[in-house]
C-alpha positions as CSV (number, residue, x, y, z in Angstrom):
1,M,-9.7,-7.0,-11.1
2,N,-6.7,-4.7,-11.1
3,F,-3.8,-7.1,-11.2
4,E,-0.8,-6.1,-13.3
5,E,1.4,-8.9,-14.7
6,N,4.9,-9.1,-13.2
7,E,4.1,-6.1,-10.9
8,T,6.3,-6.2,-7.8
9,I,5.4,-4.1,-4.8
10,K,5.8,-4.3,-1.0
11,S,3.0,-6.6,0.0
12,G,2.1,-9.0,2.8
13,M,-0.1,-10.1,5.6
14,V,-0.3,-8.3,9.0
15,A,-2.0,-9.4,12.1
16,L,-3.6,-6.8,14.3
17,V,-3.8,-8.2,17.8
18,G,-4.2,-7.0,21.4
19,L,-6.4,-7.2,24.5
20,P,-10.2,-6.5,24.0
21,N,-11.4,-2.9,23.5
22,V,-8.0,-1.3,22.7
23,G,-9.1,0.1,19.4
24,K,-8.1,-2.5,16.8
25,S,-11.3,-2.2,14.7
26,T,-11.2,1.6,14.8
27,L,-7.7,1.5,13.4
28,L,-8.6,-0.9,10.6
29,N,-11.5,1.3,9.6
30,C,-9.3,4.4,9.8
31,L,-6.6,2.9,7.5
32,L,-9.2,1.7,5.0
33,G,-11.1,5.0,5.0
34,Q,-14.4,3.2,5.4
35,K,-16.2,1.0,7.9
36,I,-15.9,-2.8,7.5
37,S,-15.2,-3.8,11.2
38,I,-17.8,-3.0,13.8
39,V,-17.0,-0.9,16.8
40,S,-18.5,-0.4,20.3
41,S,-17.3,0.6,23.7
42,K,-17.9,-3.0,25.0
43,P,-15.0,-5.4,25.0
44,Q,-15.0,-8.5,22.7
45,T,-17.1,-6.8,20.1
46,T,-15.1,-8.4,17.3
47,R,-15.7,-12.1,17.1
48,N,-14.5,-13.2,13.7
49,R,-11.3,-12.4,11.9
50,I,-11.9,-9.4,9.6
51,L,-9.6,-8.9,6.6
52,G,-8.9,-5.3,5.4
53,I,-6.8,-4.4,2.3
54,V,-4.9,-1.2,2.5
55,N,-3.6,-0.1,-1.0
56,G,-1.1,2.7,-1.7
57,D,1.6,3.7,-4.1
58,G,3.9,0.7,-4.4
59,Y,2.4,-1.3,-1.5
60,Q,-0.5,-3.5,-0.4
61,I,-1.0,-4.3,3.3
62,V,-3.5,-7.0,4.1
63,I,-4.5,-6.6,7.7
64,L,-6.3,-9.2,9.8
65,D,-8.3,-7.6,12.6
66,T,-8.7,-10.2,15.3
67,P,-10.8,-10.8,18.4
68,G,-9.4,-9.5,21.6
69,L,-7.0,-11.7,23.5
70,H,-8.5,-12.7,26.9
71,E,-8.9,-15.6,29.3
72,A,-11.6,-17.6,27.6
73,S,-14.2,-19.7,29.4
74,S,-17.0,-20.5,26.9
75,E,-16.7,-22.4,23.6
76,L,-17.3,-19.1,21.8
77,N,-14.6,-17.2,23.6
78,R,-12.1,-20.0,23.2
79,E,-12.7,-20.0,19.5
80,M,-12.3,-16.2,19.4
81,V,-8.9,-16.4,21.1
82,R,-7.8,-19.3,18.9
83,L,-8.6,-17.2,15.8
84,A,-6.4,-14.4,17.1
85,M,-3.5,-16.7,18.0
86,E,-3.6,-18.6,14.7
87,S,-3.3,-15.3,12.9
88,L,0.2,-14.8,14.4
89,K,1.4,-17.8,12.4
90,E,0.2,-16.6,9.0
91,V,1.7,-13.1,8.7
92,E,4.9,-11.2,7.9
93,V,4.3,-8.6,10.6
94,V,2.4,-8.4,13.9
95,L,0.8,-5.2,15.1
96,F,0.3,-5.5,18.9
97,M,-1.9,-2.7,20.2
98,V,-2.3,-1.5,23.8
99,D,-4.6,1.1,25.3
100,A,-2.1,3.8,26.4
101,S,-4.8,5.5,28.5
102,T,-5.3,2.4,30.7
103,P,-3.2,2.6,33.9
104,I,-0.5,-0.2,34.3
105,H,-1.0,-2.3,37.4
106,K,2.1,-4.3,38.4
107,K,-0.1,-7.2,39.6
108,D,-1.7,-7.6,36.2
109,P,-0.1,-10.0,33.8
110,P,1.5,-8.1,30.9
111,P,-0.5,-8.1,27.7
112,T,2.6,-9.0,25.8
113,R,2.5,-12.5,27.3
114,Y,0.5,-13.6,24.2
115,L,3.6,-12.8,22.1
116,K,5.8,-15.3,24.0
117,G,7.6,-17.5,21.5
118,V,6.5,-15.4,18.5
119,K,9.4,-14.8,16.2
120,T,7.5,-12.7,13.6
121,P,8.6,-9.0,13.6
122,A,6.3,-7.0,15.7
123,L,5.4,-3.3,16.1
124,L,3.9,-2.0,19.3
125,L,1.0,0.5,18.8
126,L,0.3,2.8,21.8
127,N,-3.3,3.8,21.0
128,K,-5.3,6.6,22.5
129,V,-2.3,8.7,23.3
130,D,-4.5,11.8,22.6
131,L,-6.0,11.0,26.1
132,L,-2.5,11.3,27.8
133,D,-0.2,14.1,28.8
134,K,2.8,14.0,26.4
135,Q,5.3,13.5,29.2
136,K,3.6,10.2,30.0
137,V,4.2,8.6,26.6
138,L,8.0,8.1,26.9
139,P,7.8,6.1,30.1
140,L,5.2,3.9,28.4
141,I,7.5,3.3,25.5
142,E,10.3,2.3,27.9
143,H,7.9,0.0,29.9
144,Y,6.6,-2.0,26.9
145,G,10.0,-2.0,25.2
146,K,11.3,-4.1,28.0
147,L,8.5,-6.7,27.7
148,H,9.2,-7.8,24.1
149,D,11.7,-7.1,21.3
150,F,9.5,-4.8,19.2
151,Q,10.9,-3.5,15.9
152,A,9.4,-0.1,16.8
153,V,7.0,1.5,19.2
154,I,4.5,3.9,17.6
155,P,2.2,6.2,19.5
156,I,-1.1,6.7,17.6
157,S,-4.7,7.8,18.0
158,A,-6.8,5.6,15.7
159,L,-9.9,7.7,16.4
160,K,-8.2,10.9,15.4
161,K,-6.0,9.3,12.7
162,D,-2.8,10.5,14.3
163,G,0.4,8.5,13.7
164,T,-1.1,6.4,11.0
165,D,1.3,7.7,8.3
166,L,4.3,6.7,10.4
167,L,2.6,3.3,10.9
168,I,2.2,2.7,7.2
169,K,5.8,3.7,6.6
170,E,7.1,1.3,9.2
171,L,4.9,-1.5,7.8
172,V,6.1,-1.0,4.2
173,Q,9.7,-1.2,5.3
174,L,9.1,-4.6,7.0
175,L,7.0,-6.2,4.2
176,P,8.7,-8.3,1.5
177,N,8.7,-7.6,-2.2
178,G,6.0,-9.5,-4.0
179,P,2.8,-9.4,-6.1
180,R,-0.5,-7.9,-5.0
181,L,-2.4,-10.5,-3.0
182,Y,-5.8,-9.0,-3.9
183,P,-7.2,-6.6,-6.5
184,D,-6.5,-3.0,-5.5
185,D,-10.1,-1.9,-5.8
186,I,-11.6,-3.9,-2.9
187,P,-11.2,-3.1,0.8
188,T,-12.0,-6.5,2.2
189,D,-12.7,-10.1,1.2
190,S,-15.8,-10.3,3.5
191,T,-19.1,-10.6,1.7
192,E,-21.8,-7.9,1.9
193,R,-24.0,-10.5,3.7
194,F,-21.4,-11.0,6.4
195,I,-20.9,-7.3,6.9
196,V,-24.6,-6.7,7.1
197,G,-24.8,-9.3,9.9
198,E,-22.0,-7.5,11.8
199,I,-23.7,-4.2,11.4
200,I,-26.9,-5.5,13.0
201,R,-24.9,-7.0,15.8
202,E,-23.1,-3.7,16.4
203,K,-26.4,-1.9,16.8
204,L,-27.5,-4.6,19.2
205,F,-24.3,-4.0,21.2
206,L,-25.0,-0.3,21.2
207,S,-28.7,-0.5,22.1
208,T,-28.7,-3.1,24.9
209,G,-27.1,-3.5,28.4
210,Q,-24.1,-5.5,29.6
211,E,-25.7,-9.0,29.4
212,I,-27.5,-9.1,26.0
213,P,-24.5,-8.4,23.6
214,Y,-22.5,-11.4,24.8
215,S,-25.6,-13.7,24.7
216,S,-26.6,-12.6,21.2
217,A,-25.7,-13.6,17.6
218,V,-27.0,-12.6,14.2
219,M,-27.7,-14.7,11.2
220,V,-28.7,-13.2,7.8
221,D,-31.5,-15.5,6.5
222,S,-32.1,-14.0,3.1
223,F,-30.5,-11.2,1.0
224,K,-32.3,-10.3,-2.2
225,E,-31.7,-7.4,-4.5
226,R,-34.6,-6.3,-6.7
227,E,-33.9,-6.6,-10.5
228,D,-33.9,-2.9,-11.0
229,G,-31.1,-2.6,-8.4
230,N,-33.0,0.1,-6.3
231,L,-33.9,-2.0,-3.3
232,T,-32.4,-4.9,-1.3
233,T,-34.6,-6.9,1.0
234,I,-32.8,-8.5,4.0
235,H,-34.3,-10.9,6.6
236,A,-32.1,-11.6,9.7
237,T,-32.6,-13.4,13.0
238,I,-31.1,-12.3,16.3
239,F,-30.4,-15.3,18.5
240,I,-30.3,-14.9,22.3
241,E,-29.7,-17.6,25.0
242,R,-32.7,-17.2,27.4
243,D,-36.4,-16.5,27.2
244,S,-36.1,-13.6,29.6
245,Q,-33.7,-11.8,27.1
246,K,-36.2,-11.9,24.2
247,G,-38.5,-9.3,25.7
248,I,-35.5,-7.0,26.3
249,V,-34.3,-7.2,22.7
250,I,-37.9,-6.7,21.3
251,G,-38.8,-3.9,23.8
252,K,-42.2,-2.5,24.7
253,K,-44.5,-2.9,21.6
254,G,-41.4,-3.8,19.6
255,S,-39.7,-0.4,20.2
256,K,-36.2,-1.7,20.9
257,L,-36.1,-4.0,17.9
258,Q,-37.4,-1.1,15.7
259,E,-34.6,1.1,17.1
260,I,-31.9,-1.6,16.3
261,G,-33.4,-2.1,12.8
262,R,-33.5,1.7,12.0
263,A,-29.9,2.2,13.0
264,A,-28.7,-0.9,11.2
265,R,-30.6,0.0,8.0
266,K,-29.0,3.4,7.7
267,D,-25.5,1.9,7.8
268,I,-26.5,-1.0,5.5
269,E,-27.8,1.5,2.9
270,V,-24.5,3.3,3.0
271,L,-22.7,0.0,2.5
272,L,-24.9,-1.1,-0.4
273,G,-25.5,2.3,-2.0
274,Q,-29.2,1.7,-2.2
275,K,-32.5,1.5,-0.3
276,V,-32.9,-1.4,2.1
277,L,-35.9,-3.2,3.6
278,L,-34.7,-4.8,6.7
279,K,-36.8,-7.3,8.7
280,L,-35.6,-8.7,12.0
281,W,-36.7,-11.6,14.1
282,V,-35.7,-12.6,17.6
283,K,-35.3,-16.3,18.6
284,V,-34.1,-18.2,21.7
285,K,-31.3,-20.6,21.1
286,K,-30.5,-21.9,24.6
287,N,-26.8,-21.9,25.5
288,W,-25.7,-21.3,21.9
289,T,-22.3,-19.9,23.0
290,K,-21.4,-23.5,24.1
291,N,-22.9,-25.2,21.1
292,S,-20.1,-26.2,18.6
293,S,-22.5,-27.0,15.7
294,F,-24.3,-23.7,16.0
295,L,-21.0,-21.8,16.2
296,R,-20.1,-23.5,12.9
297,E,-23.4,-22.3,11.4
298,L,-22.3,-18.8,12.4
299,G,-19.1,-19.1,10.5
300,F,-16.6,-20.1,13.2
């Protein structure tokens, strides 16, 4: 625990919010220099609020990566949006991210509508500017600048790590003086068990079609490290909503489940720094996305 008594630095909480699939989790992983938040090309991949701790010379930035803001229908999705909106009340700075490569349609409601009534200082991040011609960036800055009173608009590419130095500089200027909120040698307050479950869910997202990811959840049943520290045995269950989905996740002769397990095990071994024996099961939990008690079991 690397706390220094009476040390005063620039420190504070920052909420990272925006519509689904704009690159929030990619940015968090980029700033941390390691993967703690799962990523896929499908929207609403992030379901829980993930906390990342960015440490530097004279600063500590605690970033809350939140689920994408969207019009929610199911109990699960309403809880995801609630988590994101609650984060806006707990922080010193809001990072509002948009996908600069997505065309703006005048008939679409502006994404900044979620910031209505928010008085917290906010920075606008124009992500994926590497996919744009440079002459298109300035009109975007002008467009979004009219929608909310942002402290600054910062073009970035989270994937290519462009613009992140400027982002850190702007954040440090906005944060108050204070103590470190966390030890400076940890990247997150999430448990290894939680991150393991997220890694499995990510591989499920990447390996299955449009329907399955949004009907699936992962629960880590057991997590046991051998006494010599050379092997961790993990048992986890993938829950889906309908009987017809079970065969899809398992695949012919178990091929799809094996594919998910192999991909997840590789990332988990990097996370834990040791060999992993991963065993996966698939169970049907009908309409779990509407089941409040089951959502609580999942950590919501």
